[in-house]
N, C-alpha and C positions, 0 to 999 in steps of 0.2 A: 635611631630608632627605626626608619625606615629600612634600614638595612639589615638590623636585627631580624625584625618582627616580619621582613618582605610584602611591606603593604602593599605595592603596588601587585607585585605577583599576584598577591591574593585579590585585589580587585577592592581596595577598599582604604582609606584612610585615618589620622589621628582622630579628627573629630566624630566620625562612626563607630569606632572603635570604643572609643570614651562612651558617648551615647549608648551604645551596645552594653558596656559595663555596668552603667547606671540601671539598664533596664534588669538586666539578670538581676543584680543585687538587690534592689526592690521586691521582685518576685519572690527572691529566696530569704529574705531576710525575717519572716517570719522562726526560721529555726533559732533565730536567737533567742526569741522566749518559749518556745514551744522545747527545744530539747533538755532546756534545764528543767522544765516542769516534768518532761517524762524521768529522765533519770534522777529527779531527786525521790520520786518516789522510789527508787532501788536504793536510795541511803545515798546518795553521794549530794553534795552542798552543792545548792543552786547557782549560788554567785560563783562559786568555782568551777562548776560547770560552763558558765556564762562565758568565762575566759576561755576556757580547754574548747568550747567550740570554736570560738573566734580566731586562735591560735590554729586548732585542728583545721581550719578554712583555709585562712593566711596561708601555710604553707603547703596545702595540698593545691590550691589555686595557683598560688607562686610556681610551683613545679610542674604543673598543667603548661601555664603561660612562658615559662621560659625553658624548657626542655623540649615540649612537647609542639608550642606554638599554635594552640589552637586553641578555640574560644570557649573551654569549660569552665563551671565554678565546683569548687569541691566543697561539702559541709559535712555534718554527720548525717545520716541518711534517718528519712520518716521507715519505718516497718525494721528497718534494725535496730533501733534505739527501743522502740516498743518491745520489739524479742529481748533485748537485753536488760531492760526493768521487768516486764510484765512474765517471761518466760522463763529465762535462765535465772532470774535471782528471786522474784517473787513465786515461781510456781515451783521451779527446781531446787533452791535453796542453796546456791553459791553465794558466796557474800559479791558484792558490788566492785572487789578489788582482784577475786576471781574469774569475775566476768570481763572484765577489764583485761586480764591475760590472756584470755582465750581470744578477745577482739588481735591482743597484738600476735599471738600466733595465728590468726588467722590473714594478719597482712603477711605475715613471714611467707605463709602458703600459697598467697595470692601472688607475691614475688617471684615465689620459685614457679610459679605454672606460667607466668608472663614473660620468663623469659627461657622458658621449655618449650618442646610442641606439645607437653602435656594439655596446655590448654587446648588446643586441637582435636583432644579426643574428649575433654570434657563438653566443648562445645556441640560435638555432634554427637556425645550420647545421649544427651539430655532432651527427648522428644519435646516438639514444639508445642503440644498440649498442654504439656506437665509447665513446661516454661509459661506459658500463657495464665494456667491455673493457680500458680505460686504467686506472681504478681496481684493478679486479683484478690485472692488469698488474701495476702497483707494488706491488700485497701480496705475489704472489709472488716480484717484484724482492728486495722487502726482505728477505723471510724467507732468500732463496738466500743472501743477503748473510750474515746472522745464521749461516748455518753455515757459509759460507768463512771466516766471523773467528774461528771458533773450531776449527779445521782439519777439521771432522767429515768433510770431502769433499776428497777429494785428486786430482789428474791427472797420476800416473806414466802415462809414455808417453802423455799425451794422452788418456788416458781415464778419465774422472770413478769415482773408488771410494770405498766409507767407508774409513776409516782404524782403526787397531786403539783398542779401546776402553780398552786399558789406561793410555794416555794420561791423566795427574791433572786436564789442561786439558779436555779433552773428558768425564771424567767429572764434573767441577764444572758444566760447560754442562748436562748430561743431567739433573743434579741440580737445576739452577735453572730446567728447562724444566720438570721435571715438578712443581716447587712454583707454580711460576706458572702454570700449567695446572689444576692443584688449586683454586688460589686462583680464575682466572677461572670454572671450572665452580660453585664454589660463591658465586659475584656476591661475592667479598669488597671494599670498596670502596676503591680503589689498589692492587688488588692488584699490576699490574706495581712498582709501585716498592717494594713488600714483597717480592717477588719477587728485587729486586735487591738491595737488604741484605740480606736472609737467606743469598743466593747468596755476597755478599762474605763476612760471616762465617764460613759453612764453607770457603769458601775459603782460610781463614786455619789453619787447620792444616793441609791439604791442600798447603800450600805454594805455593800459585797466587797469593794475593794479599799482595805485598807492603808491607808496614806501615810501612817507612822512607819510603815517599812523604807520608804524615800527618807525621813526624817530623825529617825531614831536609832542609832546603831548600824546603820548602812552604809559605808562607806567603802570609797576605795582600798584603805587599809584592810577592810575586815574581807572584802570579796578577793584581794589579793593572799590574801591568809588564806581561805577557804581554797582557795587555788595551789596554793603551796603544798597545802594537805593531801591533796588527792595526785599532785607532778610525780611521776617514777613509780609510783606506788605497785602498778602494774607488775613491774621486774624485779619486786623485793619482797619478801618473807611472805604478806600479806597477799600478794597476786601469783605469780609464778610458784613461788616457795609452798605455798596453801595449795593450791589448784592441783599439783601433782602427787601429794601429801594424801589430800581427803578425799579425792576424786579417782574412780579407775577411769581406764580408758572406755570401756563398754560407755558410760557415761557423757564422755568429753567427746566422744567421735560425732556421734548427731548433732552436738552444738555448733561445732566446730565446723562442720558440712554445712551444715544452713545458713549459715555466717557466710563461708566463702561462695556456696552457689548462687544465694541471694544477692551478694555483691558483684558478682561476677556477672550475673545475667543480667541484670538492674546495670550494672555500665555500659555492657554490650549492646542495650539496649538502645538505651542511649545515646552511644554513638550510633548506631548505623541509623536509628529512625530518624537523627537529627541530620546526620553529616553525609549521609546518602543523596538527598536528596537539595542541599546546598551544595554541592560540591567540594566539602571541607576534607571527607573522605572519598577517595576515588575503588573504583571497584579492585584496582589492584591490592590498596588499604585492606580492604575485607579479604582477600585470598590471600594477603601475607600473613593475617590472623591467623587466620586456620591452619594455614601450610608453612609458616616462616618458622621462625626462630631467633631470641633476640631481638633488636630494632629497627628492623630493616624497612618501618613504616610511620607514619605519624601515628597510627592508632597502636602501633607497637607501644610507642613511648607514651602515647595517651594511658593506656592501659596499666603500664609502669608508675605513671604517676598515681593514678588512682590508687592502686596497691600499698605503695610507700606511705601516701595519704593516711591509710588505715592502723597500720604500725604508731606512726607519729602521734595518731590521735587519742590512737590506747594511753600510750607513754604522756602524753598532756591531761589524759582524764576522762576521755568522751567514746562512745561506742562507733563505732563503724564508721570510717568518714568516706564518703562515696561523689561520685557524677552527679550533680542535679540536671534532671530533666527540664528545671526550668531554665536551664542554661540555653534554653531552645527559643526563649522571649529576645535574650539578646540576639541571637544568631536572623532573627527575623528582622531584626532592628540594622541589621546587616553587620555583624560581629564576624569576624573572618580569621583573626588571628590570636597568639596570646596576648597582643594587647588589650584586649577585651578581660582576659584574666586576670591581668597587672590592675587593672583598675576594678575591679571586686576586690581584689584582695585591701588594696589601700583603703575602701568603705566600709571592709569587714574591719581591718584595723582600727578606724577612728570610732569605730562601734563600741571599742573600750570605755570611752566616755560615759553611755550609757549604764555600763556597770551599777552604780548604786540604785538602780530604780529598776532592778529585774525582781526583785523581790514585790514590785507594785501590783506585776501584771497577775491575775487569779486565774485557775484554771478554767473559769466561766469563761472567758478570753480566747484562751489557746483551745479549746477543747472543737468549736468550731473550724477551726484552720483544721486539726484532726480528721473532721468526717469530711470538711472537702476533700482533703488528701486522699483520701479513702474514696470516695464518687471518682476521681481522676485514676484513680487506681485499677479501680474496678472495671474500666474500660475495656482491659484485658479479656476478660469475659467474651469480648463479641469475638474475638480471633479463637474462641473454642468452638469445634465442629460438635454442637449440642444434638444433631439429630443424627451423626453416627454414636451409637451406643459402645464403639471401641474406644473411642475418645471421652465420652461423655463420661464415664463411669470413674475412671483414676480424675478426671479434671473434679467431679462431684466431691469425691473423697478429698481432695487435697483443701477444695474450699469449705467444704463443713468440718474438717478436722480441723483444720486451723481454727477456725471460731469457736467452734463449740470445747473446743478444749485447749484454748487459751494459748493454745502454741504454735507456732510458726514449724520447729521440728516435726510437731506429731502430725499435721499435715503434710510436708514433704513426705514422712513415711509412710503413712495410708497410701496417699498417691503412688509412691515408687511400686508399693505391697500390689496395690490393685491395676496400675501396669503390668506387671510383670506376669500379675496371674491372668490379665485378658489376652495377651499376646501369647501365651504358652498355651492357653484355651484354645486359641486359634491356631494354634500351630506356627505362630511367627517366631518361634524360641529362638531361632538363627539371628532374627534381626534386632532382638534387644542386645546392647552395647554392656559387655562386660562389666565396665563402671557400672552400670543401673542393676545388675544382680550381685555386683559383690554389694553395693551401697543395701541392697534392700535385704542382703541374707543381716549385714550388721544391724539395719534397722530393728527386725524381728529379736536377734539377739539381744539388743539392748531391751525390748520390750520384754526378753523372758527373762533377763535377769533382775529386773526392775518390778 
């Protein structure tokens, strides 16, 4: 183990790595309950998604640990799962299996750009303002979904308004939000997971939680039966076959572009943000990411592991699998090698034993986690130069249109268009990367055709 993970070389030991893995797992385990809740809204069976979430996390995190030897964990990403369910399926009308096919294609594209120099051009092409606005916009979108899922906001006569606080469902949500916020403020490890569990328990005497889901008809056989129904469907006639039969390139492109762009920058941001300060990734690693190709550094290998996980996850039956920023919690505990990742993988695998209780957790218990994740992701707003109108305009349109149009891809489109308009108006048209021009033109064509 010492030889394989090079523990001494990285200034760590087995006990430190295991503790780091435990810490990372408990800070991100909320996804086990949140992901099935979100994707079930798209028509996928919650029990099947629960197993798919676990297997995607196990495969992705294991590849990260064994191939890249870095302490990062992977699982279906927040924001990406919301885009999958509420934009691609519910708004744009794709079937959930066609959406899984889109995720699979996104994974293949990410693998391709990871082993070629294309990634360098993409990283340099997208201005930092838009990168930050995309992340913040997704955060607001997730929080908005959390509020809508519990009915805290309704649209009587088309006007958004708060509902009555007499509803036990709303009261349970507010109670769960208070618990989760307090735990987060107190920096309790696993705050969101603890919040979900406590809110579910409180919901029992309130009559919101249906315990029959855990005692009647829900078993390992039924859960794995649901998983069997979605495993591999992305590659079949209902997935890839139906996708290219029923939809045009012009409608497919913005979705795949949004999936790939969000996944890529989310992962790069996590690696650079946590790896630079701790020494996990060196300046040479970052330089290699931009200028090299193949697997010439740890970051190259980590990016490849992330890309592999997305395609594998789609085959299992879940949305984009990505590197979790919660890995930073384990890194703070001293995790420096892939042994941390392997510990997380084992814990995810053991989570299969909790499969029969997935139906007990209500949306009122998972919605607070969505709101808190939204708060954390919205922190990217702080890195936007709001006092400079040149940066503020594209950032504003990205944020607003992501939330108001209920679509991350629409937010990207308006952000790109606004950015190009501003830069051309200022005479900076030569500074705009061709990738941005091409993407903007394709977004406009899609708007015209739709």
